[in-house]
N, CA, C and O atoms as CSV, one atom per row, in Angstrom:
chain,resi,resn,atom,element,x,y,z
A,1,MET,N,N,0.841,-1.185,0.000
A,1,MET,CA,C,0.000,0.000,0.000
A,1,MET,C,C,0.881,1.241,0.000
A,1,MET,O,O,1.913,1.275,0.669
A,2,SER,N,N,0.479,2.246,-0.740
A,2,SER,CA,C,1.248,3.483,-0.861
A,2,SER,C,C,1.185,4.285,0.429
A,2,SER,O,O,0.185,4.262,1.147
A,3,THR,N,N,2.275,4.997,0.710
A,3,THR,CA,C,2.294,5.849,1.899
A,3,THR,C,C,1.707,7.219,1.617
A,3,THR,O,O,1.541,8.027,2.531
A,4,GLU,N,N,1.388,7.489,0.338
A,4,GLU,CA,C,0.776,8.764,-0.010
A,4,GLU,C,C,-0.681,8.775,0.435
A,4,GLU,O,O,-1.366,7.753,0.388
A,5,THR,N,N,-1.139,9.933,0.862
A,5,THR,CA,C,-2.536,10.081,1.233
A,5,THR,C,C,-3.314,10.529,0.007
A,5,THR,O,O,-2.937,11.499,-0.651
A,6,LEU,N,N,-4.392,9.831,-0.300
A,6,LEU,CA,C,-5.227,10.188,-1.432
A,6,LEU,C,C,-6.002,11.454,-1.089
A,6,LEU,O,O,-6.728,11.494,-0.096
A,7,LYS,N,N,-5.846,12.477,-1.906
A,7,LYS,CA,C,-6.561,13.732,-1.677
A,7,LYS,C,C,-7.776,13.763,-2.577
A,7,LYS,O,O,-7.650,13.758,-3.802
A,8,ILE,N,N,-8.945,13.795,-1.980
A,8,ILE,CA,C,-10.190,13.825,-2.724
A,8,ILE,C,C,-10.649,15.275,-2.850
A,8,ILE,O,O,-10.812,15.958,-1.839
A,9,PRO,N,N,-10.860,15.757,-4.087
A,9,PRO,CA,C,-11.302,17.149,-4.240
A,9,PRO,C,C,-12.696,17.353,-3.667
A,9,PRO,O,O,-13.552,16.472,-3.743
A,10,GLN,N,N,-12.900,18.499,-3.107
A,10,GLN,CA,C,-14.186,18.871,-2.552
A,10,GLN,C,C,-14.927,19.737,-3.573
A,10,GLN,O,O,-14.322,20.262,-4.508
A,11,ILE,N,N,-16.222,19.879,-3.388
A,11,ILE,CA,C,-17.025,20.713,-4.281
A,11,ILE,C,C,-16.436,22.116,-4.308
A,11,ILE,O,O,-16.164,22.708,-3.263
A,12,GLY,N,N,-16.246,22.635,-5.503
A,12,GLY,CA,C,-15.696,23.982,-5.668
A,12,GLY,C,C,-14.188,24.008,-5.835
A,12,GLY,O,O,-13.623,25.048,-6.172
A,13,GLN,N,N,-13.521,22.869,-5.602
A,13,GLN,CA,C,-12.071,22.809,-5.779
A,13,GLN,C,C,-11.738,22.193,-7.131
A,13,GLN,O,O,-12.562,21.497,-7.725
A,14,LEU,N,N,-10.530,22.451,-7.611
A,14,LEU,CA,C,-10.076,21.873,-8.868
A,14,LEU,C,C,-9.771,20.393,-8.691
A,14,LEU,O,O,-9.312,19.968,-7.630
A,15,ALA,N,N,-10.023,19.627,-9.716
A,15,ALA,CA,C,-9.665,18.212,-9.706
A,15,ALA,C,C,-8.143,18.092,-9.776
A,15,ALA,O,O,-7.487,18.932,-10.392
A,16,PRO,N,N,-7.581,17.068,-9.159
A,16,PRO,CA,C,-6.129,16.889,-9.245
A,16,PRO,C,C,-5.698,16.591,-10.684
A,16,PRO,O,O,-6.423,15.941,-11.438
A,17,ASP,N,N,-4.528,17.069,-11.046
A,17,ASP,CA,C,-4.026,16.861,-12.402
A,17,ASP,C,C,-3.606,15.414,-12.588
A,17,ASP,O,O,-3.111,14.782,-11.655
A,18,PHE,N,N,-3.802,14.888,-13.789
A,18,PHE,CA,C,-3.310,13.568,-14.149
A,18,PHE,C,C,-2.994,13.560,-15.632
A,18,PHE,O,O,-3.503,14.389,-16.387
A,19,THR,N,N,-2.159,12.629,-16.049
A,19,THR,CA,C,-1.741,12.512,-17.439
A,19,THR,C,C,-2.039,11.097,-17.922
A,19,THR,O,O,-1.773,10.118,-17.225
A,20,LEU,N,N,-2.595,11.010,-19.127
A,20,LEU,CA,C,-2.928,9.719,-19.722
A,20,LEU,C,C,-2.444,9.689,-21.168
A,20,LEU,O,O,-2.351,10.733,-21.812
A,21,PRO,N,N,-2.135,8.496,-21.682
A,21,PRO,CA,C,-1.738,8.391,-23.089
A,21,PRO,C,C,-2.965,8.354,-23.995
A,21,PRO,O,O,-4.000,7.797,-23.629
A,22,THR,N,N,-2.839,8.953,-25.182
A,22,THR,CA,C,-3.902,8.882,-26.181
A,22,THR,C,C,-3.711,7.608,-26.995
A,22,THR,O,O,-2.720,6.901,-26.817
A,23,LEU,N,N,-4.641,7.316,-27.875
A,23,LEU,CA,C,-4.514,6.145,-28.744
A,23,LEU,C,C,-3.341,6.284,-29.709
A,23,LEU,O,O,-2.843,5.288,-30.232
A,24,ASP,N,N,-2.896,7.536,-29.947
A,24,ASP,CA,C,-1.759,7.787,-30.831
A,24,ASP,C,C,-0.426,7.743,-30.091
A,24,ASP,O,O,0.626,7.918,-30.705
A,25,GLY,N,N,-0.458,7.510,-28.774
A,25,GLY,CA,C,0.764,7.452,-27.985
A,25,GLY,C,C,1.203,8.782,-27.407
A,25,GLY,O,O,2.214,8.844,-26.707
A,26,GLU,N,N,0.459,9.855,-27.687
A,26,GLU,CA,C,0.780,11.157,-27.114
A,26,GLU,C,C,0.295,11.192,-25.676
A,26,GLU,O,O,-0.569,10.403,-25.292
A,27,LYS,N,N,0.844,12.101,-24.877
A,27,LYS,CA,C,0.395,12.254,-23.499
A,27,LYS,C,C,-0.486,13.494,-23.394
A,27,LYS,O,O,-0.161,14.552,-23.933
A,28,VAL,N,N,-1.601,13.346,-22.694
A,28,VAL,CA,C,-2.536,14.447,-22.490
A,28,VAL,C,C,-2.713,14.622,-20.991
A,28,VAL,O,O,-2.924,13.657,-20.256
A,29,SER,N,N,-2.626,15.865,-20.554
A,29,SER,CA,C,-2.752,16.181,-19.141
A,29,SER,C,C,-4.043,16.959,-18.902
A,29,SER,O,O,-4.458,17.750,-19.749
A,30,LEU,N,N,-4.667,16.739,-17.772
A,30,LEU,CA,C,-5.894,17.466,-17.450
A,30,LEU,C,C,-5.651,18.968,-17.425
A,30,LEU,O,O,-6.529,19.740,-17.809
A,31,GLN,N,N,-4.483,19.389,-16.982
A,31,GLN,CA,C,-4.211,20.832,-16.912
A,31,GLN,C,C,-4.168,21.483,-18.293
A,31,GLN,O,O,-4.292,22.703,-18.396
A,32,ASP,N,N,-3.993,20.692,-19.361
A,32,ASP,CA,C,-4.019,21.231,-20.723
A,32,ASP,C,C,-5.396,21.806,-21.065
A,32,ASP,O,O,-5.523,22.627,-21.974
A,33,TYR,N,N,-6.409,21.375,-20.342
A,33,TYR,CA,C,-7.781,21.781,-20.631
A,33,TYR,C,C,-8.351,22.717,-19.566
A,33,TYR,O,O,-9.566,22.902,-19.490
A,34,ARG,N,N,-7.497,23.296,-18.761
A,34,ARG,CA,C,-7.963,24.205,-17.703
A,34,ARG,C,C,-8.785,25.340,-18.313
A,34,ARG,O,O,-8.369,25.973,-19.283
A,35,GLY,N,N,-9.954,25.586,-17.729
A,35,GLY,CA,C,-10.847,26.628,-18.217
A,35,GLY,C,C,-11.848,26.123,-19.243
A,35,GLY,O,O,-12.735,26.866,-19.665
A,36,LYS,N,N,-11.714,24.871,-19.645
A,36,LYS,CA,C,-12.634,24.272,-20.616
A,36,LYS,C,C,-13.430,23.177,-19.925
A,36,LYS,O,O,-13.005,22.644,-18.899
A,37,LYS,N,N,-14.573,22.845,-20.482
A,37,LYS,CA,C,-15.369,21.750,-19.946
A,37,LYS,C,C,-14.765,20.433,-20.386
A,37,LYS,O,O,-14.398,20.264,-21.549
A,38,VAL,N,N,-14.662,19.496,-19.448
A,38,VAL,CA,C,-14.044,18.203,-19.719
A,38,VAL,C,C,-14.950,17.099,-19.178
A,38,VAL,O,O,-15.439,17.184,-18.052
A,39,ILE,N,N,-15.165,16.080,-19.976
A,39,ILE,CA,C,-15.869,14.883,-19.525
A,39,ILE,C,C,-14.853,13.757,-19.518
A,39,ILE,O,O,-14.236,13.466,-20.542
A,40,VAL,N,N,-14.678,13.127,-18.379
A,40,VAL,CA,C,-13.748,12.008,-18.259
A,40,VAL,C,C,-14.581,10.741,-18.144
A,40,VAL,O,O,-15.351,10.576,-17.198
A,41,PHE,N,N,-14.422,9.857,-19.105
A,41,PHE,CA,C,-15.173,8.609,-19.140
A,41,PHE,C,C,-14.181,7.478,-18.943
A,41,PHE,O,O,-13.338,7.225,-19.803
A,42,MET,N,N,-14.280,6.803,-17.819
A,42,MET,CA,C,-13.375,5.691,-17.525
A,42,MET,C,C,-14.186,4.401,-17.464
A,42,MET,O,O,-15.296,4.368,-16.934
A,43,TRP,N,N,-13.611,3.353,-18.013
A,43,TRP,CA,C,-14.280,2.071,-17.993
A,43,TRP,C,C,-13.230,0.971,-17.977
A,43,TRP,O,O,-12.054,1.206,-18.257
A,44,ALA,N,N,-13.668,-0.204,-17.653
A,44,ALA,CA,C,-12.774,-1.354,-17.655
A,44,ALA,C,C,-13.533,-2.573,-18.167
A,44,ALA,O,O,-14.742,-2.702,-17.974
A,45,SER,N,N,-12.818,-3.434,-18.801
A,45,SER,CA,C,-13.397,-4.685,-19.265
A,45,SER,C,C,-12.588,-5.812,-18.635
A,45,SER,O,O,-11.413,-6.005,-18.950
A,46,TRP,N,N,-13.207,-6.519,-17.780
A,46,TRP,CA,C,-12.494,-7.611,-17.087
A,46,TRP,C,C,-12.730,-8.853,-17.843
A,46,TRP,O,O,-12.234,-9.913,-17.459
């Protein structure tokens, strides 16, 4: 288990930044879209 404490954003606060790879292999960061509306859709197939 990680020793880092998970910080959960509260209403009115900014979401924590994260970076994910695109299908083209580029990296996209949430902060790249600051000030814009963003929908994050996460799913998994087990």
